[in-house]
All heavy atoms as an XYZ file, in Angstrom:
794
protein
N    -106.125    -20.020     45.366
C    -107.393    -20.585     45.065
C    -108.388    -19.421     45.117
O    -108.454    -18.680     46.040
C    -107.698    -21.670     46.196
C    -109.091    -22.152     46.108
S    -109.419    -23.399     47.331
C    -110.811    -24.153     46.669
N    -109.284    -19.443     44.124
C    -110.368    -18.497     44.049
C    -111.632    -19.174     44.712
O    -111.798    -20.345     44.652
C    -110.735    -18.140     42.658
N    -112.473    -18.310     45.355
C    -113.710    -18.853     46.007
C    -114.919    -18.271     45.301
O    -114.954    -17.081     44.967
C    -113.723    -18.433     47.473
C    -112.564    -19.086     48.265
C    -111.423    -18.340     48.537
C    -112.596    -20.408     48.591
C    -110.354    -18.884     49.306
C    -111.590    -20.935     49.328
C    -110.432    -20.232     49.687
O    -109.437    -20.802     50.310
N    -115.866    -19.159     45.101
C    -117.110    -18.738     44.417
C    -117.986    -17.869     45.357
O    -117.999    -18.131     46.570
C    -117.858    -20.001     44.024
C    -119.182    -19.746     43.362
C    -119.950    -20.962     42.978
N    -119.449    -22.237     43.266
C    -119.957    -23.312     42.691
N    -120.950    -23.239     41.873
N    -119.390    -24.471     42.950
N    -118.678    -16.897     44.799
C    -119.581    -16.187     45.599
C    -120.648    -17.073     46.271
O    -121.075    -18.032     45.655
C    -120.420    -15.140     44.791
C    -119.568    -13.994     44.311
O    -118.380    -13.839     44.767
N    -120.103    -13.108     43.533
N    -120.813    -16.872     47.569
C    -121.681    -17.738     48.350
C    -120.935    -18.808     49.185
O    -121.536    -19.409     50.042
N    -119.744    -19.079     48.839
C    -118.959    -20.057     49.559
C    -118.762    -19.610     51.043
O    -118.545    -18.398     51.322
C    -117.627    -20.293     48.887
N    -118.777    -20.545     51.940
C    -118.419    -20.219     53.330
C    -116.990    -20.521     53.626
O    -116.429    -21.600     53.247
C    -119.326    -21.068     54.311
C    -120.802    -20.680     54.197
C    -121.681    -21.458     53.485
C    -121.207    -19.436     54.673
C    -123.033    -21.068     53.424
C    -122.525    -19.076     54.594
C    -123.457    -19.821     53.973
N    -116.305    -19.514     54.080
C    -114.835    -19.583     54.357
C    -114.542    -19.170     55.772
O    -115.421    -18.663     56.467
C    -114.151    -18.644     53.330
C    -114.262    -19.141     51.931
C    -114.597    -17.219     53.492
N    -113.274    -19.423     56.172
C    -112.792    -18.940     57.446
C    -111.740    -17.885     57.226
O    -110.745    -18.180     56.433
C    -112.310    -20.076     58.299
C    -111.687    -19.655     59.573
C    -113.411    -21.108     58.553
N    -111.919    -16.788     57.815
C    -110.841    -15.716     57.881
C    -109.815    -16.259     58.919
O    -110.172    -16.162     60.105
C    -111.451    -14.344     58.263
C    -110.411    -13.249     58.306
O    -109.223    -13.559     58.372
O    -110.868    -12.052     58.364
N    -108.732    -16.769     58.493
C    -107.817    -17.393     59.441
C    -107.090    -16.412     60.348
O    -106.502    -16.788     61.320
C    -106.804    -18.207     58.690
O    -105.995    -17.411     57.817
C    -107.381    -19.334     57.846
N    -107.154    -15.191     60.001
C    -106.516    -14.146     60.907
C    -107.311    -14.030     62.219
O    -106.696    -13.797     63.254
C    -106.546    -12.742     60.243
C    -105.770    -12.749     58.880
C    -105.988    -11.413     58.193
N    -107.343    -11.157     57.992
C    -107.892    -10.033     57.514
N    -107.099     -9.099     57.141
N    -109.192     -9.799     57.363
N    -108.596    -14.294     62.192
C    -109.420    -14.189     63.403
C    -110.259    -15.410     63.721
O    -110.927    -15.444     64.697
C    -110.354    -12.966     63.269
C    -109.622    -11.662     63.017
C    -110.546    -10.515     62.798
O    -111.777    -10.691     63.120
O    -110.108     -9.426     62.376
N    -110.222    -16.410     62.823
C    -111.010    -17.598     63.045
C    -112.441    -17.372     62.855
O    -113.243    -18.140     63.317
N    -112.857    -16.321     62.042
C    -114.264    -16.070     61.853
C    -114.844    -16.713     60.532
O    -114.129    -16.632     59.552
C    -114.526    -14.518     61.663
C    -114.356    -13.766     62.923
C    -114.971    -12.415     62.887
N    -114.264    -11.510     62.022
C    -114.682    -10.288     61.639
N    -115.803     -9.839     62.169
N    -113.977     -9.569     60.826
N    -116.010    -17.288     60.641
C    -116.574    -17.854     59.462
C    -117.271    -16.770     58.720
O    -117.823    -15.739     59.333
C    -117.569    -18.994     59.790
C    -117.989    -19.731     58.553
C    -118.812    -18.472     60.559
C    -118.547    -21.130     58.780
N    -117.207    -16.689     57.406
C    -117.798    -15.735     56.558
C    -118.266    -16.302     55.290
O    -117.964    -17.407     54.925
C    -116.725    -14.677     56.279
N    -119.036    -15.510     54.498
C    -119.541    -15.881     53.254
C    -118.939    -14.991     52.226
O    -118.964    -13.728     52.331
C    -121.039    -15.769     53.162
C    -121.601    -16.420     51.896
C    -123.144    -16.520     51.978
O    -123.880    -15.815     52.707
N    -123.655    -17.401     51.187
N    -118.423    -15.503     51.133
C    -117.818    -14.754     50.030
C    -118.937    -13.987     49.287
O    -119.918    -14.582     48.895
C    -117.093    -15.622     49.067
C    -116.514    -14.853     47.860
C    -115.911    -16.355     49.839
N    -118.638    -12.719     49.062
C    -119.693    -11.884     48.271
C    -119.018    -11.263     47.116
O    -119.700    -10.638     46.287
C    -120.340    -10.803     49.212
C    -119.318     -9.874     49.806
C    -121.208    -11.547     50.253
C    -119.935     -8.655     50.494
N    -117.706    -11.372     46.930
C    -117.056    -10.835     45.745
C    -115.549    -10.915     45.874
O    -115.006    -11.300     47.000
N    -114.802    -10.487     44.795
C    -113.363    -10.551     44.908
C    -112.797     -9.460     43.952
O    -113.465     -9.142     42.955
C    -112.760    -11.911     44.658
O    -113.074    -12.279     43.282
N    -111.632     -9.022     44.257
C    -110.942     -8.070     43.461
C    -109.482     -8.397     43.563
O    -108.799     -7.988     44.491
C    -111.237     -6.662     43.973
C    -110.576     -5.595     43.195
O    -110.319     -5.866     41.959
O    -110.391     -4.415     43.616
N    -108.978     -9.134     42.568
C    -107.629     -9.520     42.565
C    -107.317    -10.453     43.732
O    -107.846    -11.452     43.863
N    -106.335     -9.998     44.568
C    -105.856    -10.831     45.658
C    -106.654    -10.620     46.966
O    -106.310    -11.126     48.035
N    -107.723     -9.824     46.912
C    -108.616     -9.593     48.092
C    -110.012    -10.064     47.833
O    -110.480     -9.988     46.734
C    -108.573     -8.112     48.348
C    -107.104     -7.606     48.680
C    -107.008     -6.286     49.344
N    -107.627     -6.147     50.654
C    -107.047     -6.577     51.827
N    -105.850     -7.257     51.712
N    -107.625     -6.411     52.885
N    -110.564    -10.648     48.942
C    -111.891    -11.182     48.832
C    -112.825    -10.390     49.767
O    -112.432    -10.189     50.947
C    -111.858    -12.685     49.134
C    -113.293    -13.267     49.054
C    -110.909    -13.379     48.262
N    -114.045    -10.042     49.308
C    -115.022     -9.336     50.120
C    -115.867    -10.441     50.748
O    -116.359    -11.341     50.066
C    -115.831     -8.376     49.354
C    -115.116     -7.219     48.810
C    -114.396     -7.452     47.550
O    -114.825     -8.204     46.675
N    -113.167     -6.867     47.432
N    -116.102    -10.351     52.055
C    -116.823    -11.289     52.784
C    -117.727    -10.573     53.742
O    -117.583     -9.380     54.036
C    -115.951    -12.317     53.543
C    -115.028    -13.172     52.667
C    -115.066    -11.603     54.579
N    -118.707    -11.330     54.312
C    -119.586    -10.810     55.376
C    -119.951    -12.005     56.227
O    -119.870    -13.152     55.864
C    -120.781    -10.044     54.829
C    -121.802    -11.031     54.185
C    -123.078    -10.272     53.893
N    -123.810    -11.159     52.994
C    -124.357    -10.816     51.841
N    -124.251     -9.584     51.359
N    -125.036    -11.685     51.134
N    -120.460    -11.706     57.458
C    -121.008    -12.723     58.298
C    -122.071    -13.425     57.645
O    -122.815    -12.807     56.904
C    -121.441    -12.080     59.625
C    -120.316    -11.601     60.467
C    -120.787    -10.964     61.767
N    -122.139    -11.372     62.112
C    -122.868    -10.783     63.084
N    -122.317     -9.843     63.829
N    -124.131    -11.191     63.368
N    -122.264    -14.749     57.868
C    -123.337    -15.478     57.192
C    -124.727    -14.940     57.510
O    -125.620    -15.108     56.648
C    -123.221    -16.886     57.825
C    -121.749    -16.991     58.223
C    -121.379    -15.612     58.687
N    -124.944    -14.227     58.625
C    -126.221    -13.735     58.904
C    -126.388    -12.288     58.535
O    -127.295    -11.571     58.889
C    -126.563    -13.856     60.363
C    -125.561    -13.203     61.303
O    -124.526    -12.665     60.862
O    -125.795    -13.157     62.535
N    -125.388    -11.765     57.680
C    -125.453    -10.417     57.156
C    -124.525     -9.532     57.943
O    -123.573     -9.973     58.638
N    -124.784     -8.278     57.969
C    -123.952     -7.333     58.712
C    -122.849     -6.717     57.782
O    -122.860     -6.736     56.584
N    -121.943     -6.074     58.490
C    -120.869     -5.390     57.791
C    -119.961     -6.340     56.966
O    -119.706     -7.459     57.360
C    -119.984     -4.572     58.759
C    -120.656     -3.499     59.497
C    -119.724     -2.830     60.556
C    -121.189     -2.430     58.541
N    -119.490     -5.767     55.895
C    -118.587     -6.571     54.997
C    -117.187     -6.179     55.375
O    -116.874     -5.085     55.889
C    -118.838     -6.205     53.580
C    -120.276     -6.441     53.113
C    -120.606     -5.781     51.772
O    -119.685     -5.216     51.118
O    -121.729     -5.849     51.390
N    -116.221     -7.037     55.040
C    -114.800     -6.720     55.198
C    -114.027     -7.412     54.077
O    -114.505     -8.301     53.436
C    -114.265     -7.024     56.598
C    -114.159     -8.545     56.935
C    -113.014     -9.242     56.891
C    -115.158     -9.361     57.502
N    -113.247    -10.511     57.364
C    -114.518    -10.644     57.748
C    -116.538     -9.240     57.814
C    -115.220    -11.716     58.242
C    -117.207    -10.334     58.308
C    -116.574    -11.533     58.558
N    -112.785     -6.998     53.921
C    -111.912     -7.606     52.925
C    -110.828     -8.409     53.609
O    -110.373     -8.072     54.705
C    -111.232     -6.478     52.080
C    -112.140     -5.930     51.022
C    -111.324     -5.081     50.047
O    -110.110     -4.796     50.209
O    -111.963     -4.809     49.001
N    -110.554     -9.546     52.957
C    -109.543    -10.483     53.453
C    -108.555    -10.800     52.354
O    -109.008    -11.079     51.172
C    -110.227    -11.753     53.930
C    -109.208    -12.662     54.543
C    -111.322    -11.457     54.907
N    -107.300    -10.799     52.604
C    -106.309    -11.289     51.559
C    -106.698    -12.702     51.217
O    -106.961    -13.534     52.083
C    -105.006    -11.188     52.189
C    -105.191    -10.264     53.395
C    -106.586    -10.404     53.813
N    -106.614    -13.078     49.958
C    -106.900    -14.430     49.505
C    -106.149    -15.451     50.313
O    -106.631    -16.543     50.652
C    -106.599    -14.553     48.042
C    -106.967    -15.872     47.394
C    -108.461    -16.140     47.542
C    -106.578    -15.856     45.908
N    -104.859    -15.132     50.621
C    -104.031    -16.018     51.385
C    -104.460    -16.307     52.830
O    -103.964    -17.214     53.498
C    -102.501    -15.533     51.323
O    -102.541    -14.248     51.924
C    -102.030    -15.507     49.897
N    -105.331    -15.468     53.328
C    -105.818    -15.604     54.767
C    -107.140    -16.332     54.815
O    -107.795    -16.351     55.870
C    -105.867    -14.222     55.432
N    -107.563    -16.924     53.730
C    -108.884    -17.667     53.733
C    -108.701    -19.140     53.505
O    -107.726    -19.520     52.855
C    -109.782    -17.158     52.609
C    -110.327    -15.804     52.746
C    -111.135    -15.370     51.499
C    -111.235    -15.712     53.993
N    -109.585    -19.938     54.003
C    -109.718    -21.409     53.683
C    -111.130    -21.701     53.724
O    -111.990    -20.989     54.326
C    -108.950    -22.229     54.670
C    -109.407    -22.259     56.101
C    -108.787    -23.278     56.927
N    -109.162    -23.151     58.369
C    -110.321    -23.541     58.841
N    -111.262    -24.157     57.962
N    -110.619    -23.416     60.093
N    -111.569    -22.760     53.043
C    -112.951    -23.245     53.067
C    -113.342    -23.616     54.480
O    -112.573    -24.256     55.178
C    -113.196    -24.356     52.093
C    -113.260    -24.043     50.572
C    -113.325    -25.263     49.749
C    -114.469    -23.093     50.338
N    -114.515    -23.322     54.853
C    -115.038    -23.750     56.113
C    -115.388    -25.307     56.022
O    -115.895    -25.724     55.028
C    -116.338    -22.965     56.533
N    -115.137    -25.970     57.121
C    -115.459    -27.360     57.117
C    -116.885    -27.553     57.367
O    -117.588    -26.714     57.797
C    -114.665    -28.135     58.179
O    -115.099    -27.636     59.486
C    -113.158    -27.893     58.072
N    -117.392    -28.824     57.177
C    -118.800    -29.131     57.392
C    -119.128    -28.900     58.859
O    -120.197    -28.407     59.201
C    -119.136    -30.546     56.961
N    -118.180    -29.230     59.710
C    -118.382    -29.090     61.150
C    -118.485    -27.586     61.539
O    -119.323    -27.186     62.323
C    -117.277    -29.750     61.935
C    -117.242    -31.272     61.826
C    -116.662    -31.812     60.540
O    -115.911    -31.052     59.858
O    -116.886    -32.921     60.267
N    -117.619    -26.791     60.910
C    -117.724    -25.308     61.222
C    -118.969    -24.713     60.685
O    -119.580    -23.900     61.395
C    -116.465    -24.630     60.514
C    -115.155    -24.914     61.264
C    -113.964    -24.545     60.484
O    -114.023    -24.557     59.211
O    -112.941    -24.149     61.047
N    -119.429    -25.128     59.466
C    -120.680    -24.661     58.987
C    -121.860    -25.090     59.899
O    -122.716    -24.292     60.169
C    -120.904    -25.137     57.523
C    -119.939    -24.520     56.535
C    -120.299    -24.763     55.101
N    -120.697    -26.150     54.782
C    -119.779    -27.037     54.385
N    -118.569    -26.762     54.238
N    -120.226    -28.309     54.181
N    -121.835    -26.293     60.332
C    -122.921    -26.803     61.209
C    -122.911    -26.054     62.551
O    -123.954    -25.681     63.024
C    -122.798    -28.280     61.464
N    -121.733    -25.793     63.118
C    -121.640    -25.045     64.354
C    -122.134    -23.598     64.242
O    -122.692    -23.140     65.180
C    -120.212    -25.060     64.847
N    -122.021    -23.125     63.015
C    -122.573    -21.763     62.788
C    -123.995    -21.729     62.331
O    -124.615    -20.744     62.069
C    -121.718    -21.025     61.707
N    -124.616    -22.962     62.300
C    -126.024    -23.082     61.945
C    -126.263    -22.942     60.479
O    -127.365    -22.584     60.013
N    -125.254    -23.340     59.627
C    -125.398    -23.121     58.189
C    -125.663    -24.446     57.527
O    -124.808    -25.373     57.640
C    -124.117    -22.575     57.622
C    -123.747    -21.156     58.222
C    -122.378    -20.772     57.796
C    -124.773    -20.111     57.811
N    -126.670    -24.537     56.813
C    -127.006    -25.693     55.919
C    -126.488    -27.011     56.368
O    -125.730    -27.613     55.576
C    -126.538    -25.367     54.536
C    -127.487    -24.565     53.727
C    -127.143    -24.679     52.265
N    -125.901    -24.361     51.822
C    -125.454    -23.308     51.318
N    -126.264    -22.285     51.150
N    -124.206    -23.087     50.963
N    -126.823    -27.555     57.499
C    -126.323    -28.863     57.783
C    -127.263    -29.894     57.113
O    -128.244    -30.389     57.619
C    -126.515    -28.957     59.328
C    -127.612    -27.986     59.627
C    -127.569    -26.941     58.538
N    -126.914    -30.262     55.840
C    -127.726    -31.103     55.069
C    -127.971    -32.363     55.750
O    -127.060    -32.970     56.402
C    -127.101    -31.323     53.678
C    -127.039    -30.040     52.878
C    -125.830    -29.432     52.655
C    -128.195    -29.524     52.342
C    -125.781    -28.284     51.946
C    -128.093    -28.351     51.693
C    -126.955    -27.723     51.413
O    -126.832    -26.534     50.797
N    -129.127    -32.951     55.589
C    -129.509    -34.201     56.225
C    -129.182    -35.381     55.359
O    -129.510    -35.476     54.176
C    -130.985    -34.242     56.571
C    -131.461    -33.079     57.387
C    -130.942    -33.195     58.811
N    -131.559    -32.212     59.593
C    -131.006    -31.610     60.624
N    -129.772    -31.922     60.960
N    -131.599    -30.695     61.346
N    -128.396    -36.402     55.984
C    -128.201    -37.609     55.255
C    -129.513    -38.250     55.056
O    -130.325    -38.299     55.970
C    -127.198    -38.510     56.111
C    -125.770    -37.952     56.127
O    -125.394    -37.220     55.187
O    -125.098    -38.224     57.107
N    -129.659    -38.840     53.900
C    -130.865    -39.546     53.587
C    -132.039    -38.683     53.076
O    -133.026    -39.206     52.658
N    -131.902    -37.335     53.113
C    -132.937    -36.541     52.506
C    -132.630    -36.342     51.055
O    -131.620    -35.645     50.698
C    -132.973    -35.145     53.215
S    -134.116    -33.965     52.461
N    -133.461    -36.881     50.210
C    -133.231    -36.884     48.789
C    -133.239    -35.468     48.222
O    -132.455    -35.101     47.354
C    -134.181    -37.746     48.042
C    -133.943    -39.237     48.272
C    -134.906    -40.131     47.494
O    -135.413    -39.674     46.406
O    -135.099    -41.278     47.938
N    -134.187    -34.598     48.746
C    -134.204    -33.253     48.289
C    -132.957    -32.446     48.704
O    -132.460    -31.678     47.834
C    -135.443    -32.550     48.775
C    -135.708    -31.175     48.119
C    -137.078    -30.673     48.332
O    -137.936    -31.307     48.981
O    -137.313    -29.532     47.901
N    -132.427    -32.661     49.915
C    -131.205    -31.957     50.330
C    -130.118    -32.327     49.351
O    -129.309    -31.442     48.879
C    -130.792    -32.396     51.695
S    -131.638    -31.546     53.026
N    -129.950    -33.640     49.033
C    -128.871    -34.069     48.122
C    -129.076    -33.501     46.739
O    -128.058    -33.065     46.108
C    -128.810    -35.611     48.113
C    -128.365    -36.154     49.429
S    -128.096    -37.955     49.368
C    -129.822    -38.550     49.338
N    -130.273    -33.456     46.173
C    -130.508    -32.892     44.860
C    -130.202    -31.394     44.812
O    -129.566    -30.903     43.872
C    -131.927    -33.227     44.436
N    -130.675    -30.681     45.875
C    -130.373    -29.272     45.877
C    -128.926    -28.957     46.009
O    -128.455    -27.962     45.464
C    -131.229    -28.623     47.007
C    -132.753    -28.620     46.732
C    -133.506    -28.225     47.997
C    -133.013    -27.545     45.633
N    -128.244    -29.784     46.886
C    -126.825    -29.526     47.010
C    -126.045    -29.803     45.714
O    -125.182    -29.109     45.303
C    -126.260    -30.373     48.200
C    -124.765    -30.321     48.354
C    -124.175    -28.945     48.698
O    -125.031    -27.963     48.918
O    -122.898    -28.816     48.725
N    -126.454    -30.856     45.057
C    -125.789    -31.154     43.759
C    -126.005    -30.043     42.728
O    -125.100    -29.676     41.968
C    -126.339    -32.571     43.228
C    -125.724    -33.670     44.002
O    -124.731    -33.570     44.627
N    -126.439    -34.776     43.947
N    -127.215    -29.497     42.737
C    -127.581    -28.371     41.815
C    -126.717    -27.133     42.174
O    -126.241    -26.435     41.289
C    -128.995    -28.051     41.866
N    -126.541    -26.945     43.488
C    -125.787    -25.762     43.950
C    -124.267    -25.940     43.519
O    -123.742    -25.011     43.011
C    -125.845    -25.654     45.492
C    -125.193    -24.407     45.991
C    -125.180    -24.356     47.558
N    -124.243    -25.340     48.071
C    -122.900    -25.122     48.009
N    -122.357    -24.104     47.558
N    -122.101    -26.056     48.554
N    -123.786    -27.064     43.719
C    -122.350    -27.313     43.323
C    -122.141    -27.222     41.802
O    -121.102    -26.851     41.301
C    -121.922    -28.697     43.776
C    -121.722    -28.757     45.334
C    -121.230    -30.067     45.724
N    -121.124    -30.101     47.201
C    -120.716    -31.133     47.881
N    -120.421    -32.251     47.304
N    -120.602    -31.061     49.228
N    -123.164    -27.558     41.017
C    -123.113    -27.571     39.570
C    -123.334    -26.178     38.985
O    -123.083    -25.951     37.761
C    -124.053    -28.511     38.869
N    -123.854    -25.271     39.804
C    -124.159    -23.924     39.298
C    -123.029    -23.185     38.902
O    -121.901    -23.235     39.423
C    -124.883    -23.140     40.431
N    -123.131    -22.490     37.729
C    -122.103    -21.600     37.149
C    -122.691    -20.148     37.163
O    -123.863    -19.949     36.948
C    -121.685    -22.043     35.803
O    -122.856    -21.991     34.940
C    -121.101    -23.422     35.778
N    -121.792    -19.253     37.344
C    -122.297    -17.803     37.380
C    -122.802    -17.460     38.713
O    -123.436    -18.323     39.400
N    -122.622    -16.239     39.122
C    -123.008    -15.840     40.459
C    -124.490    -15.796     40.712
O    -124.995    -16.209     41.743
C    -122.423    -14.474     40.798
O    -122.861    -13.489     39.930
N    -125.267    -15.460     39.660
C    -126.733    -15.356     39.811
C    -127.282    -16.797     39.938
O    -128.106    -17.052     40.870
C    -127.386    -14.741     38.666
C    -128.873    -14.522     38.786
C    -129.557    -13.729     37.728
O    -128.860    -13.034     37.043
O    -130.735    -13.895     37.586
N    -126.895    -17.730     39.106
C    -127.327    -19.157     39.216
C    -126.870    -19.759     40.537
O    -127.695    -20.461     41.160
C    -126.755    -19.920     38.068
C    -127.252    -21.379     37.961
C    -126.687    -22.158     36.869
O    -126.267    -21.539     35.798
O    -126.640    -23.385     36.963
N    -125.677    -19.496     40.921
C    -125.149    -20.061     42.209
C    -125.967    -19.475     43.379
O    -126.297    -20.156     44.343
C    -123.699    -19.717     42.413
N    -126.286    -18.195     43.326
C    -127.045    -17.594     44.379
C    -128.522    -18.143     44.495
O    -128.935    -18.488     45.614
N    -129.086    -18.368     43.353
C    -130.450    -18.989     43.353
C    -130.436    -20.443     43.876
O    -131.319    -20.811     44.622
C    -131.053    -18.953     41.991
C    -131.460    -17.583     41.520
C    -132.002    -17.568     40.076
C    -132.415    -16.139     39.687
N    -132.941    -16.185     38.300
N    -129.452    -21.136     43.491
C    -129.308    -22.585     43.886
C    -129.024    -22.591     45.414
O    -129.547    -23.453     46.119
C    -128.176    -23.235     43.147
N    -128.177    -21.721     45.919
C    -127.950    -21.647     47.391
C    -129.163    -21.300     48.149
O    -129.502    -21.900     49.139
C    -126.781    -20.672     47.696
O    -125.535    -21.122     47.274
N    -129.929    -20.346     47.710
C    -131.156    -19.937     48.304
C    -132.217    -21.075     48.336
O    -132.848    -21.302     49.320
C    -131.746    -18.719     47.617
N    -132.288    -21.757     47.234
C    -133.178    -22.921     47.149
C    -132.843    -24.031     48.225
O    -133.710    -24.532     48.927
C    -133.244    -23.513     45.775
N    -131.535    -24.300     48.275
C    -131.012    -25.339     49.262
C    -131.289    -24.904     50.695
O    -131.802    -25.676     51.474
C    -129.581    -25.601     48.996
N    -130.988    -23.648     50.983
C    -131.120    -23.122     52.329
C    -132.608    -22.985     52.681
O    -133.011    -23.355     53.819
C    -130.414    -21.808     52.509
C    -130.308    -21.321     53.933
C    -129.667    -22.130     54.877
C    -130.840    -20.138     54.335
C    -129.590    -21.712     56.190
C    -130.729    -19.710     55.647
C    -130.174    -20.475     56.537
O    -130.094    -20.090     57.887
N    -133.446    -22.587     51.765
C    -134.862    -22.501     52.019
C    -135.459    -23.819     52.303
O    -136.265    -24.006     53.256
N    -135.036    -24.865     51.600
C    -135.562    -26.243     51.835
C    -135.180    -26.652     53.270
O    -135.941    -27.152     54.000
C    -135.001    -27.185     50.812
C    -135.099    -28.629     51.290
N    -136.353    -29.295     51.366
C    -134.208    -29.545     51.829
C    -136.113    -30.503     51.853
N    -134.895    -30.678     52.130
N    -133.906    -26.398     53.627
C    -133.432    -26.789     54.999
C    -134.161    -26.012     56.071
O    -134.639    -26.729     57.012
C    -131.937    -26.430     55.139
C    -131.472    -26.915     56.428
C    -131.066    -28.131     56.843
C    -131.382    -26.029     57.673
N    -130.712    -28.141     58.222
C    -130.880    -26.859     58.711
C    -131.519    -24.703     57.915
C    -130.648    -26.376     59.987
C    -131.389    -24.193     59.208
C    -130.900    -25.067     60.157
N    -134.540    -24.786     55.918
C    -135.255    -24.055     56.880
C    -136.692    -24.680     57.109
O    -137.105    -24.966     58.163
C    -135.377    -22.555     56.538
C    -134.052    -21.890     56.702
C    -136.445    -21.898     57.384
C    -133.978    -20.478     56.151
N    -137.351    -24.857     55.964
C    -138.672    -25.418     55.986
C    -138.766    -26.837     56.481
O    -139.574    -27.206     57.282
C    -139.376    -25.205     54.589
C    -140.675    -25.972     54.567
C    -139.493    -23.790     54.255
N    -137.887    -27.698     55.950
C    -137.950    -29.113     56.174
C    -137.252    -29.581     57.457
O    -137.644    -30.596     58.087
C    -137.459    -29.907     55.005
N    -136.153    -28.886     57.807
C    -135.311    -29.506     58.962
C    -135.026    -28.589     60.117
O    -134.608    -29.065     61.122
C    -134.012    -29.868     58.299
C    -134.088    -30.871     57.193
N    -134.643    -32.059     57.298
C    -133.819    -30.682     55.854
C    -134.561    -32.701     56.091
N    -134.081    -31.843     55.221
N    -135.186    -27.288     59.992
C    -134.716    -26.426     61.101
C    -135.459    -26.578     62.368
O    -134.987    -26.271     63.472
C    -134.680    -24.882     60.635
O    -135.981    -24.474     60.422
N    -136.769    -27.027     62.289
C    -137.531    -27.066     63.494
C    -137.368    -28.504     64.189
O    -137.846    -28.667     65.316
C    -138.985    -26.863     63.224
N    -136.624    -29.345     63.548
C    -136.393    -30.693     64.086
C    -135.700    -30.596     65.363
O    -134.701    -29.967     65.561
C    -135.639    -31.577     63.138
C    -136.425    -31.993     61.864
C    -135.567    -32.771     60.937
O    -134.384    -33.105     61.255
O    -136.106    -33.098     59.851
N    -136.196    -31.299     66.372
C    -135.563    -31.455     67.690
C    -135.725    -30.205     68.569
O    -135.092    -30.085     69.602
N    -136.578    -29.331     68.295
C    -136.839    -28.091     69.044
C    -137.991    -28.345     70.037
O    -138.949    -27.480     70.008
C    -137.065    -26.891     68.223
C    -135.842    -26.391     67.493
C    -136.144    -25.091     66.855
N    -135.045    -24.669     66.045
C    -135.097    -23.715     65.200
N    -136.234    -23.031     65.102
N    -134.049    -23.335     64.515
N    -137.986    -29.290     70.793
C    -139.073    -29.463     71.742
C    -138.621    -29.574     73.126
O    -137.509    -29.911     73.459
C    -139.969    -30.669     71.404
C    -140.698    -30.520     70.097
O    -141.165    -29.367     69.819
N    -140.891    -31.551     69.321
């Protein structure tokens, strides 16, 4: 299975969540979701991160009932090409930060 740039995956060798930034044949380049050093993982050692794993890592826990979250997520999923996908991901994450990240911090 190939992974699109921007997808959140788990490096099953170490159980680390990562974001796909590129691929070259059977190897995939990833980095921590908050940036940092990149590393390569064999394609066979990756799987998609679950919603629970993404939420535990503080990544885009879309809100049920938020129409803008749903629209942005649908646009992200429909995006083709790495530039379009990157812009759609940034828009969805930016909305989440502005609209939802401060909820419950009192």
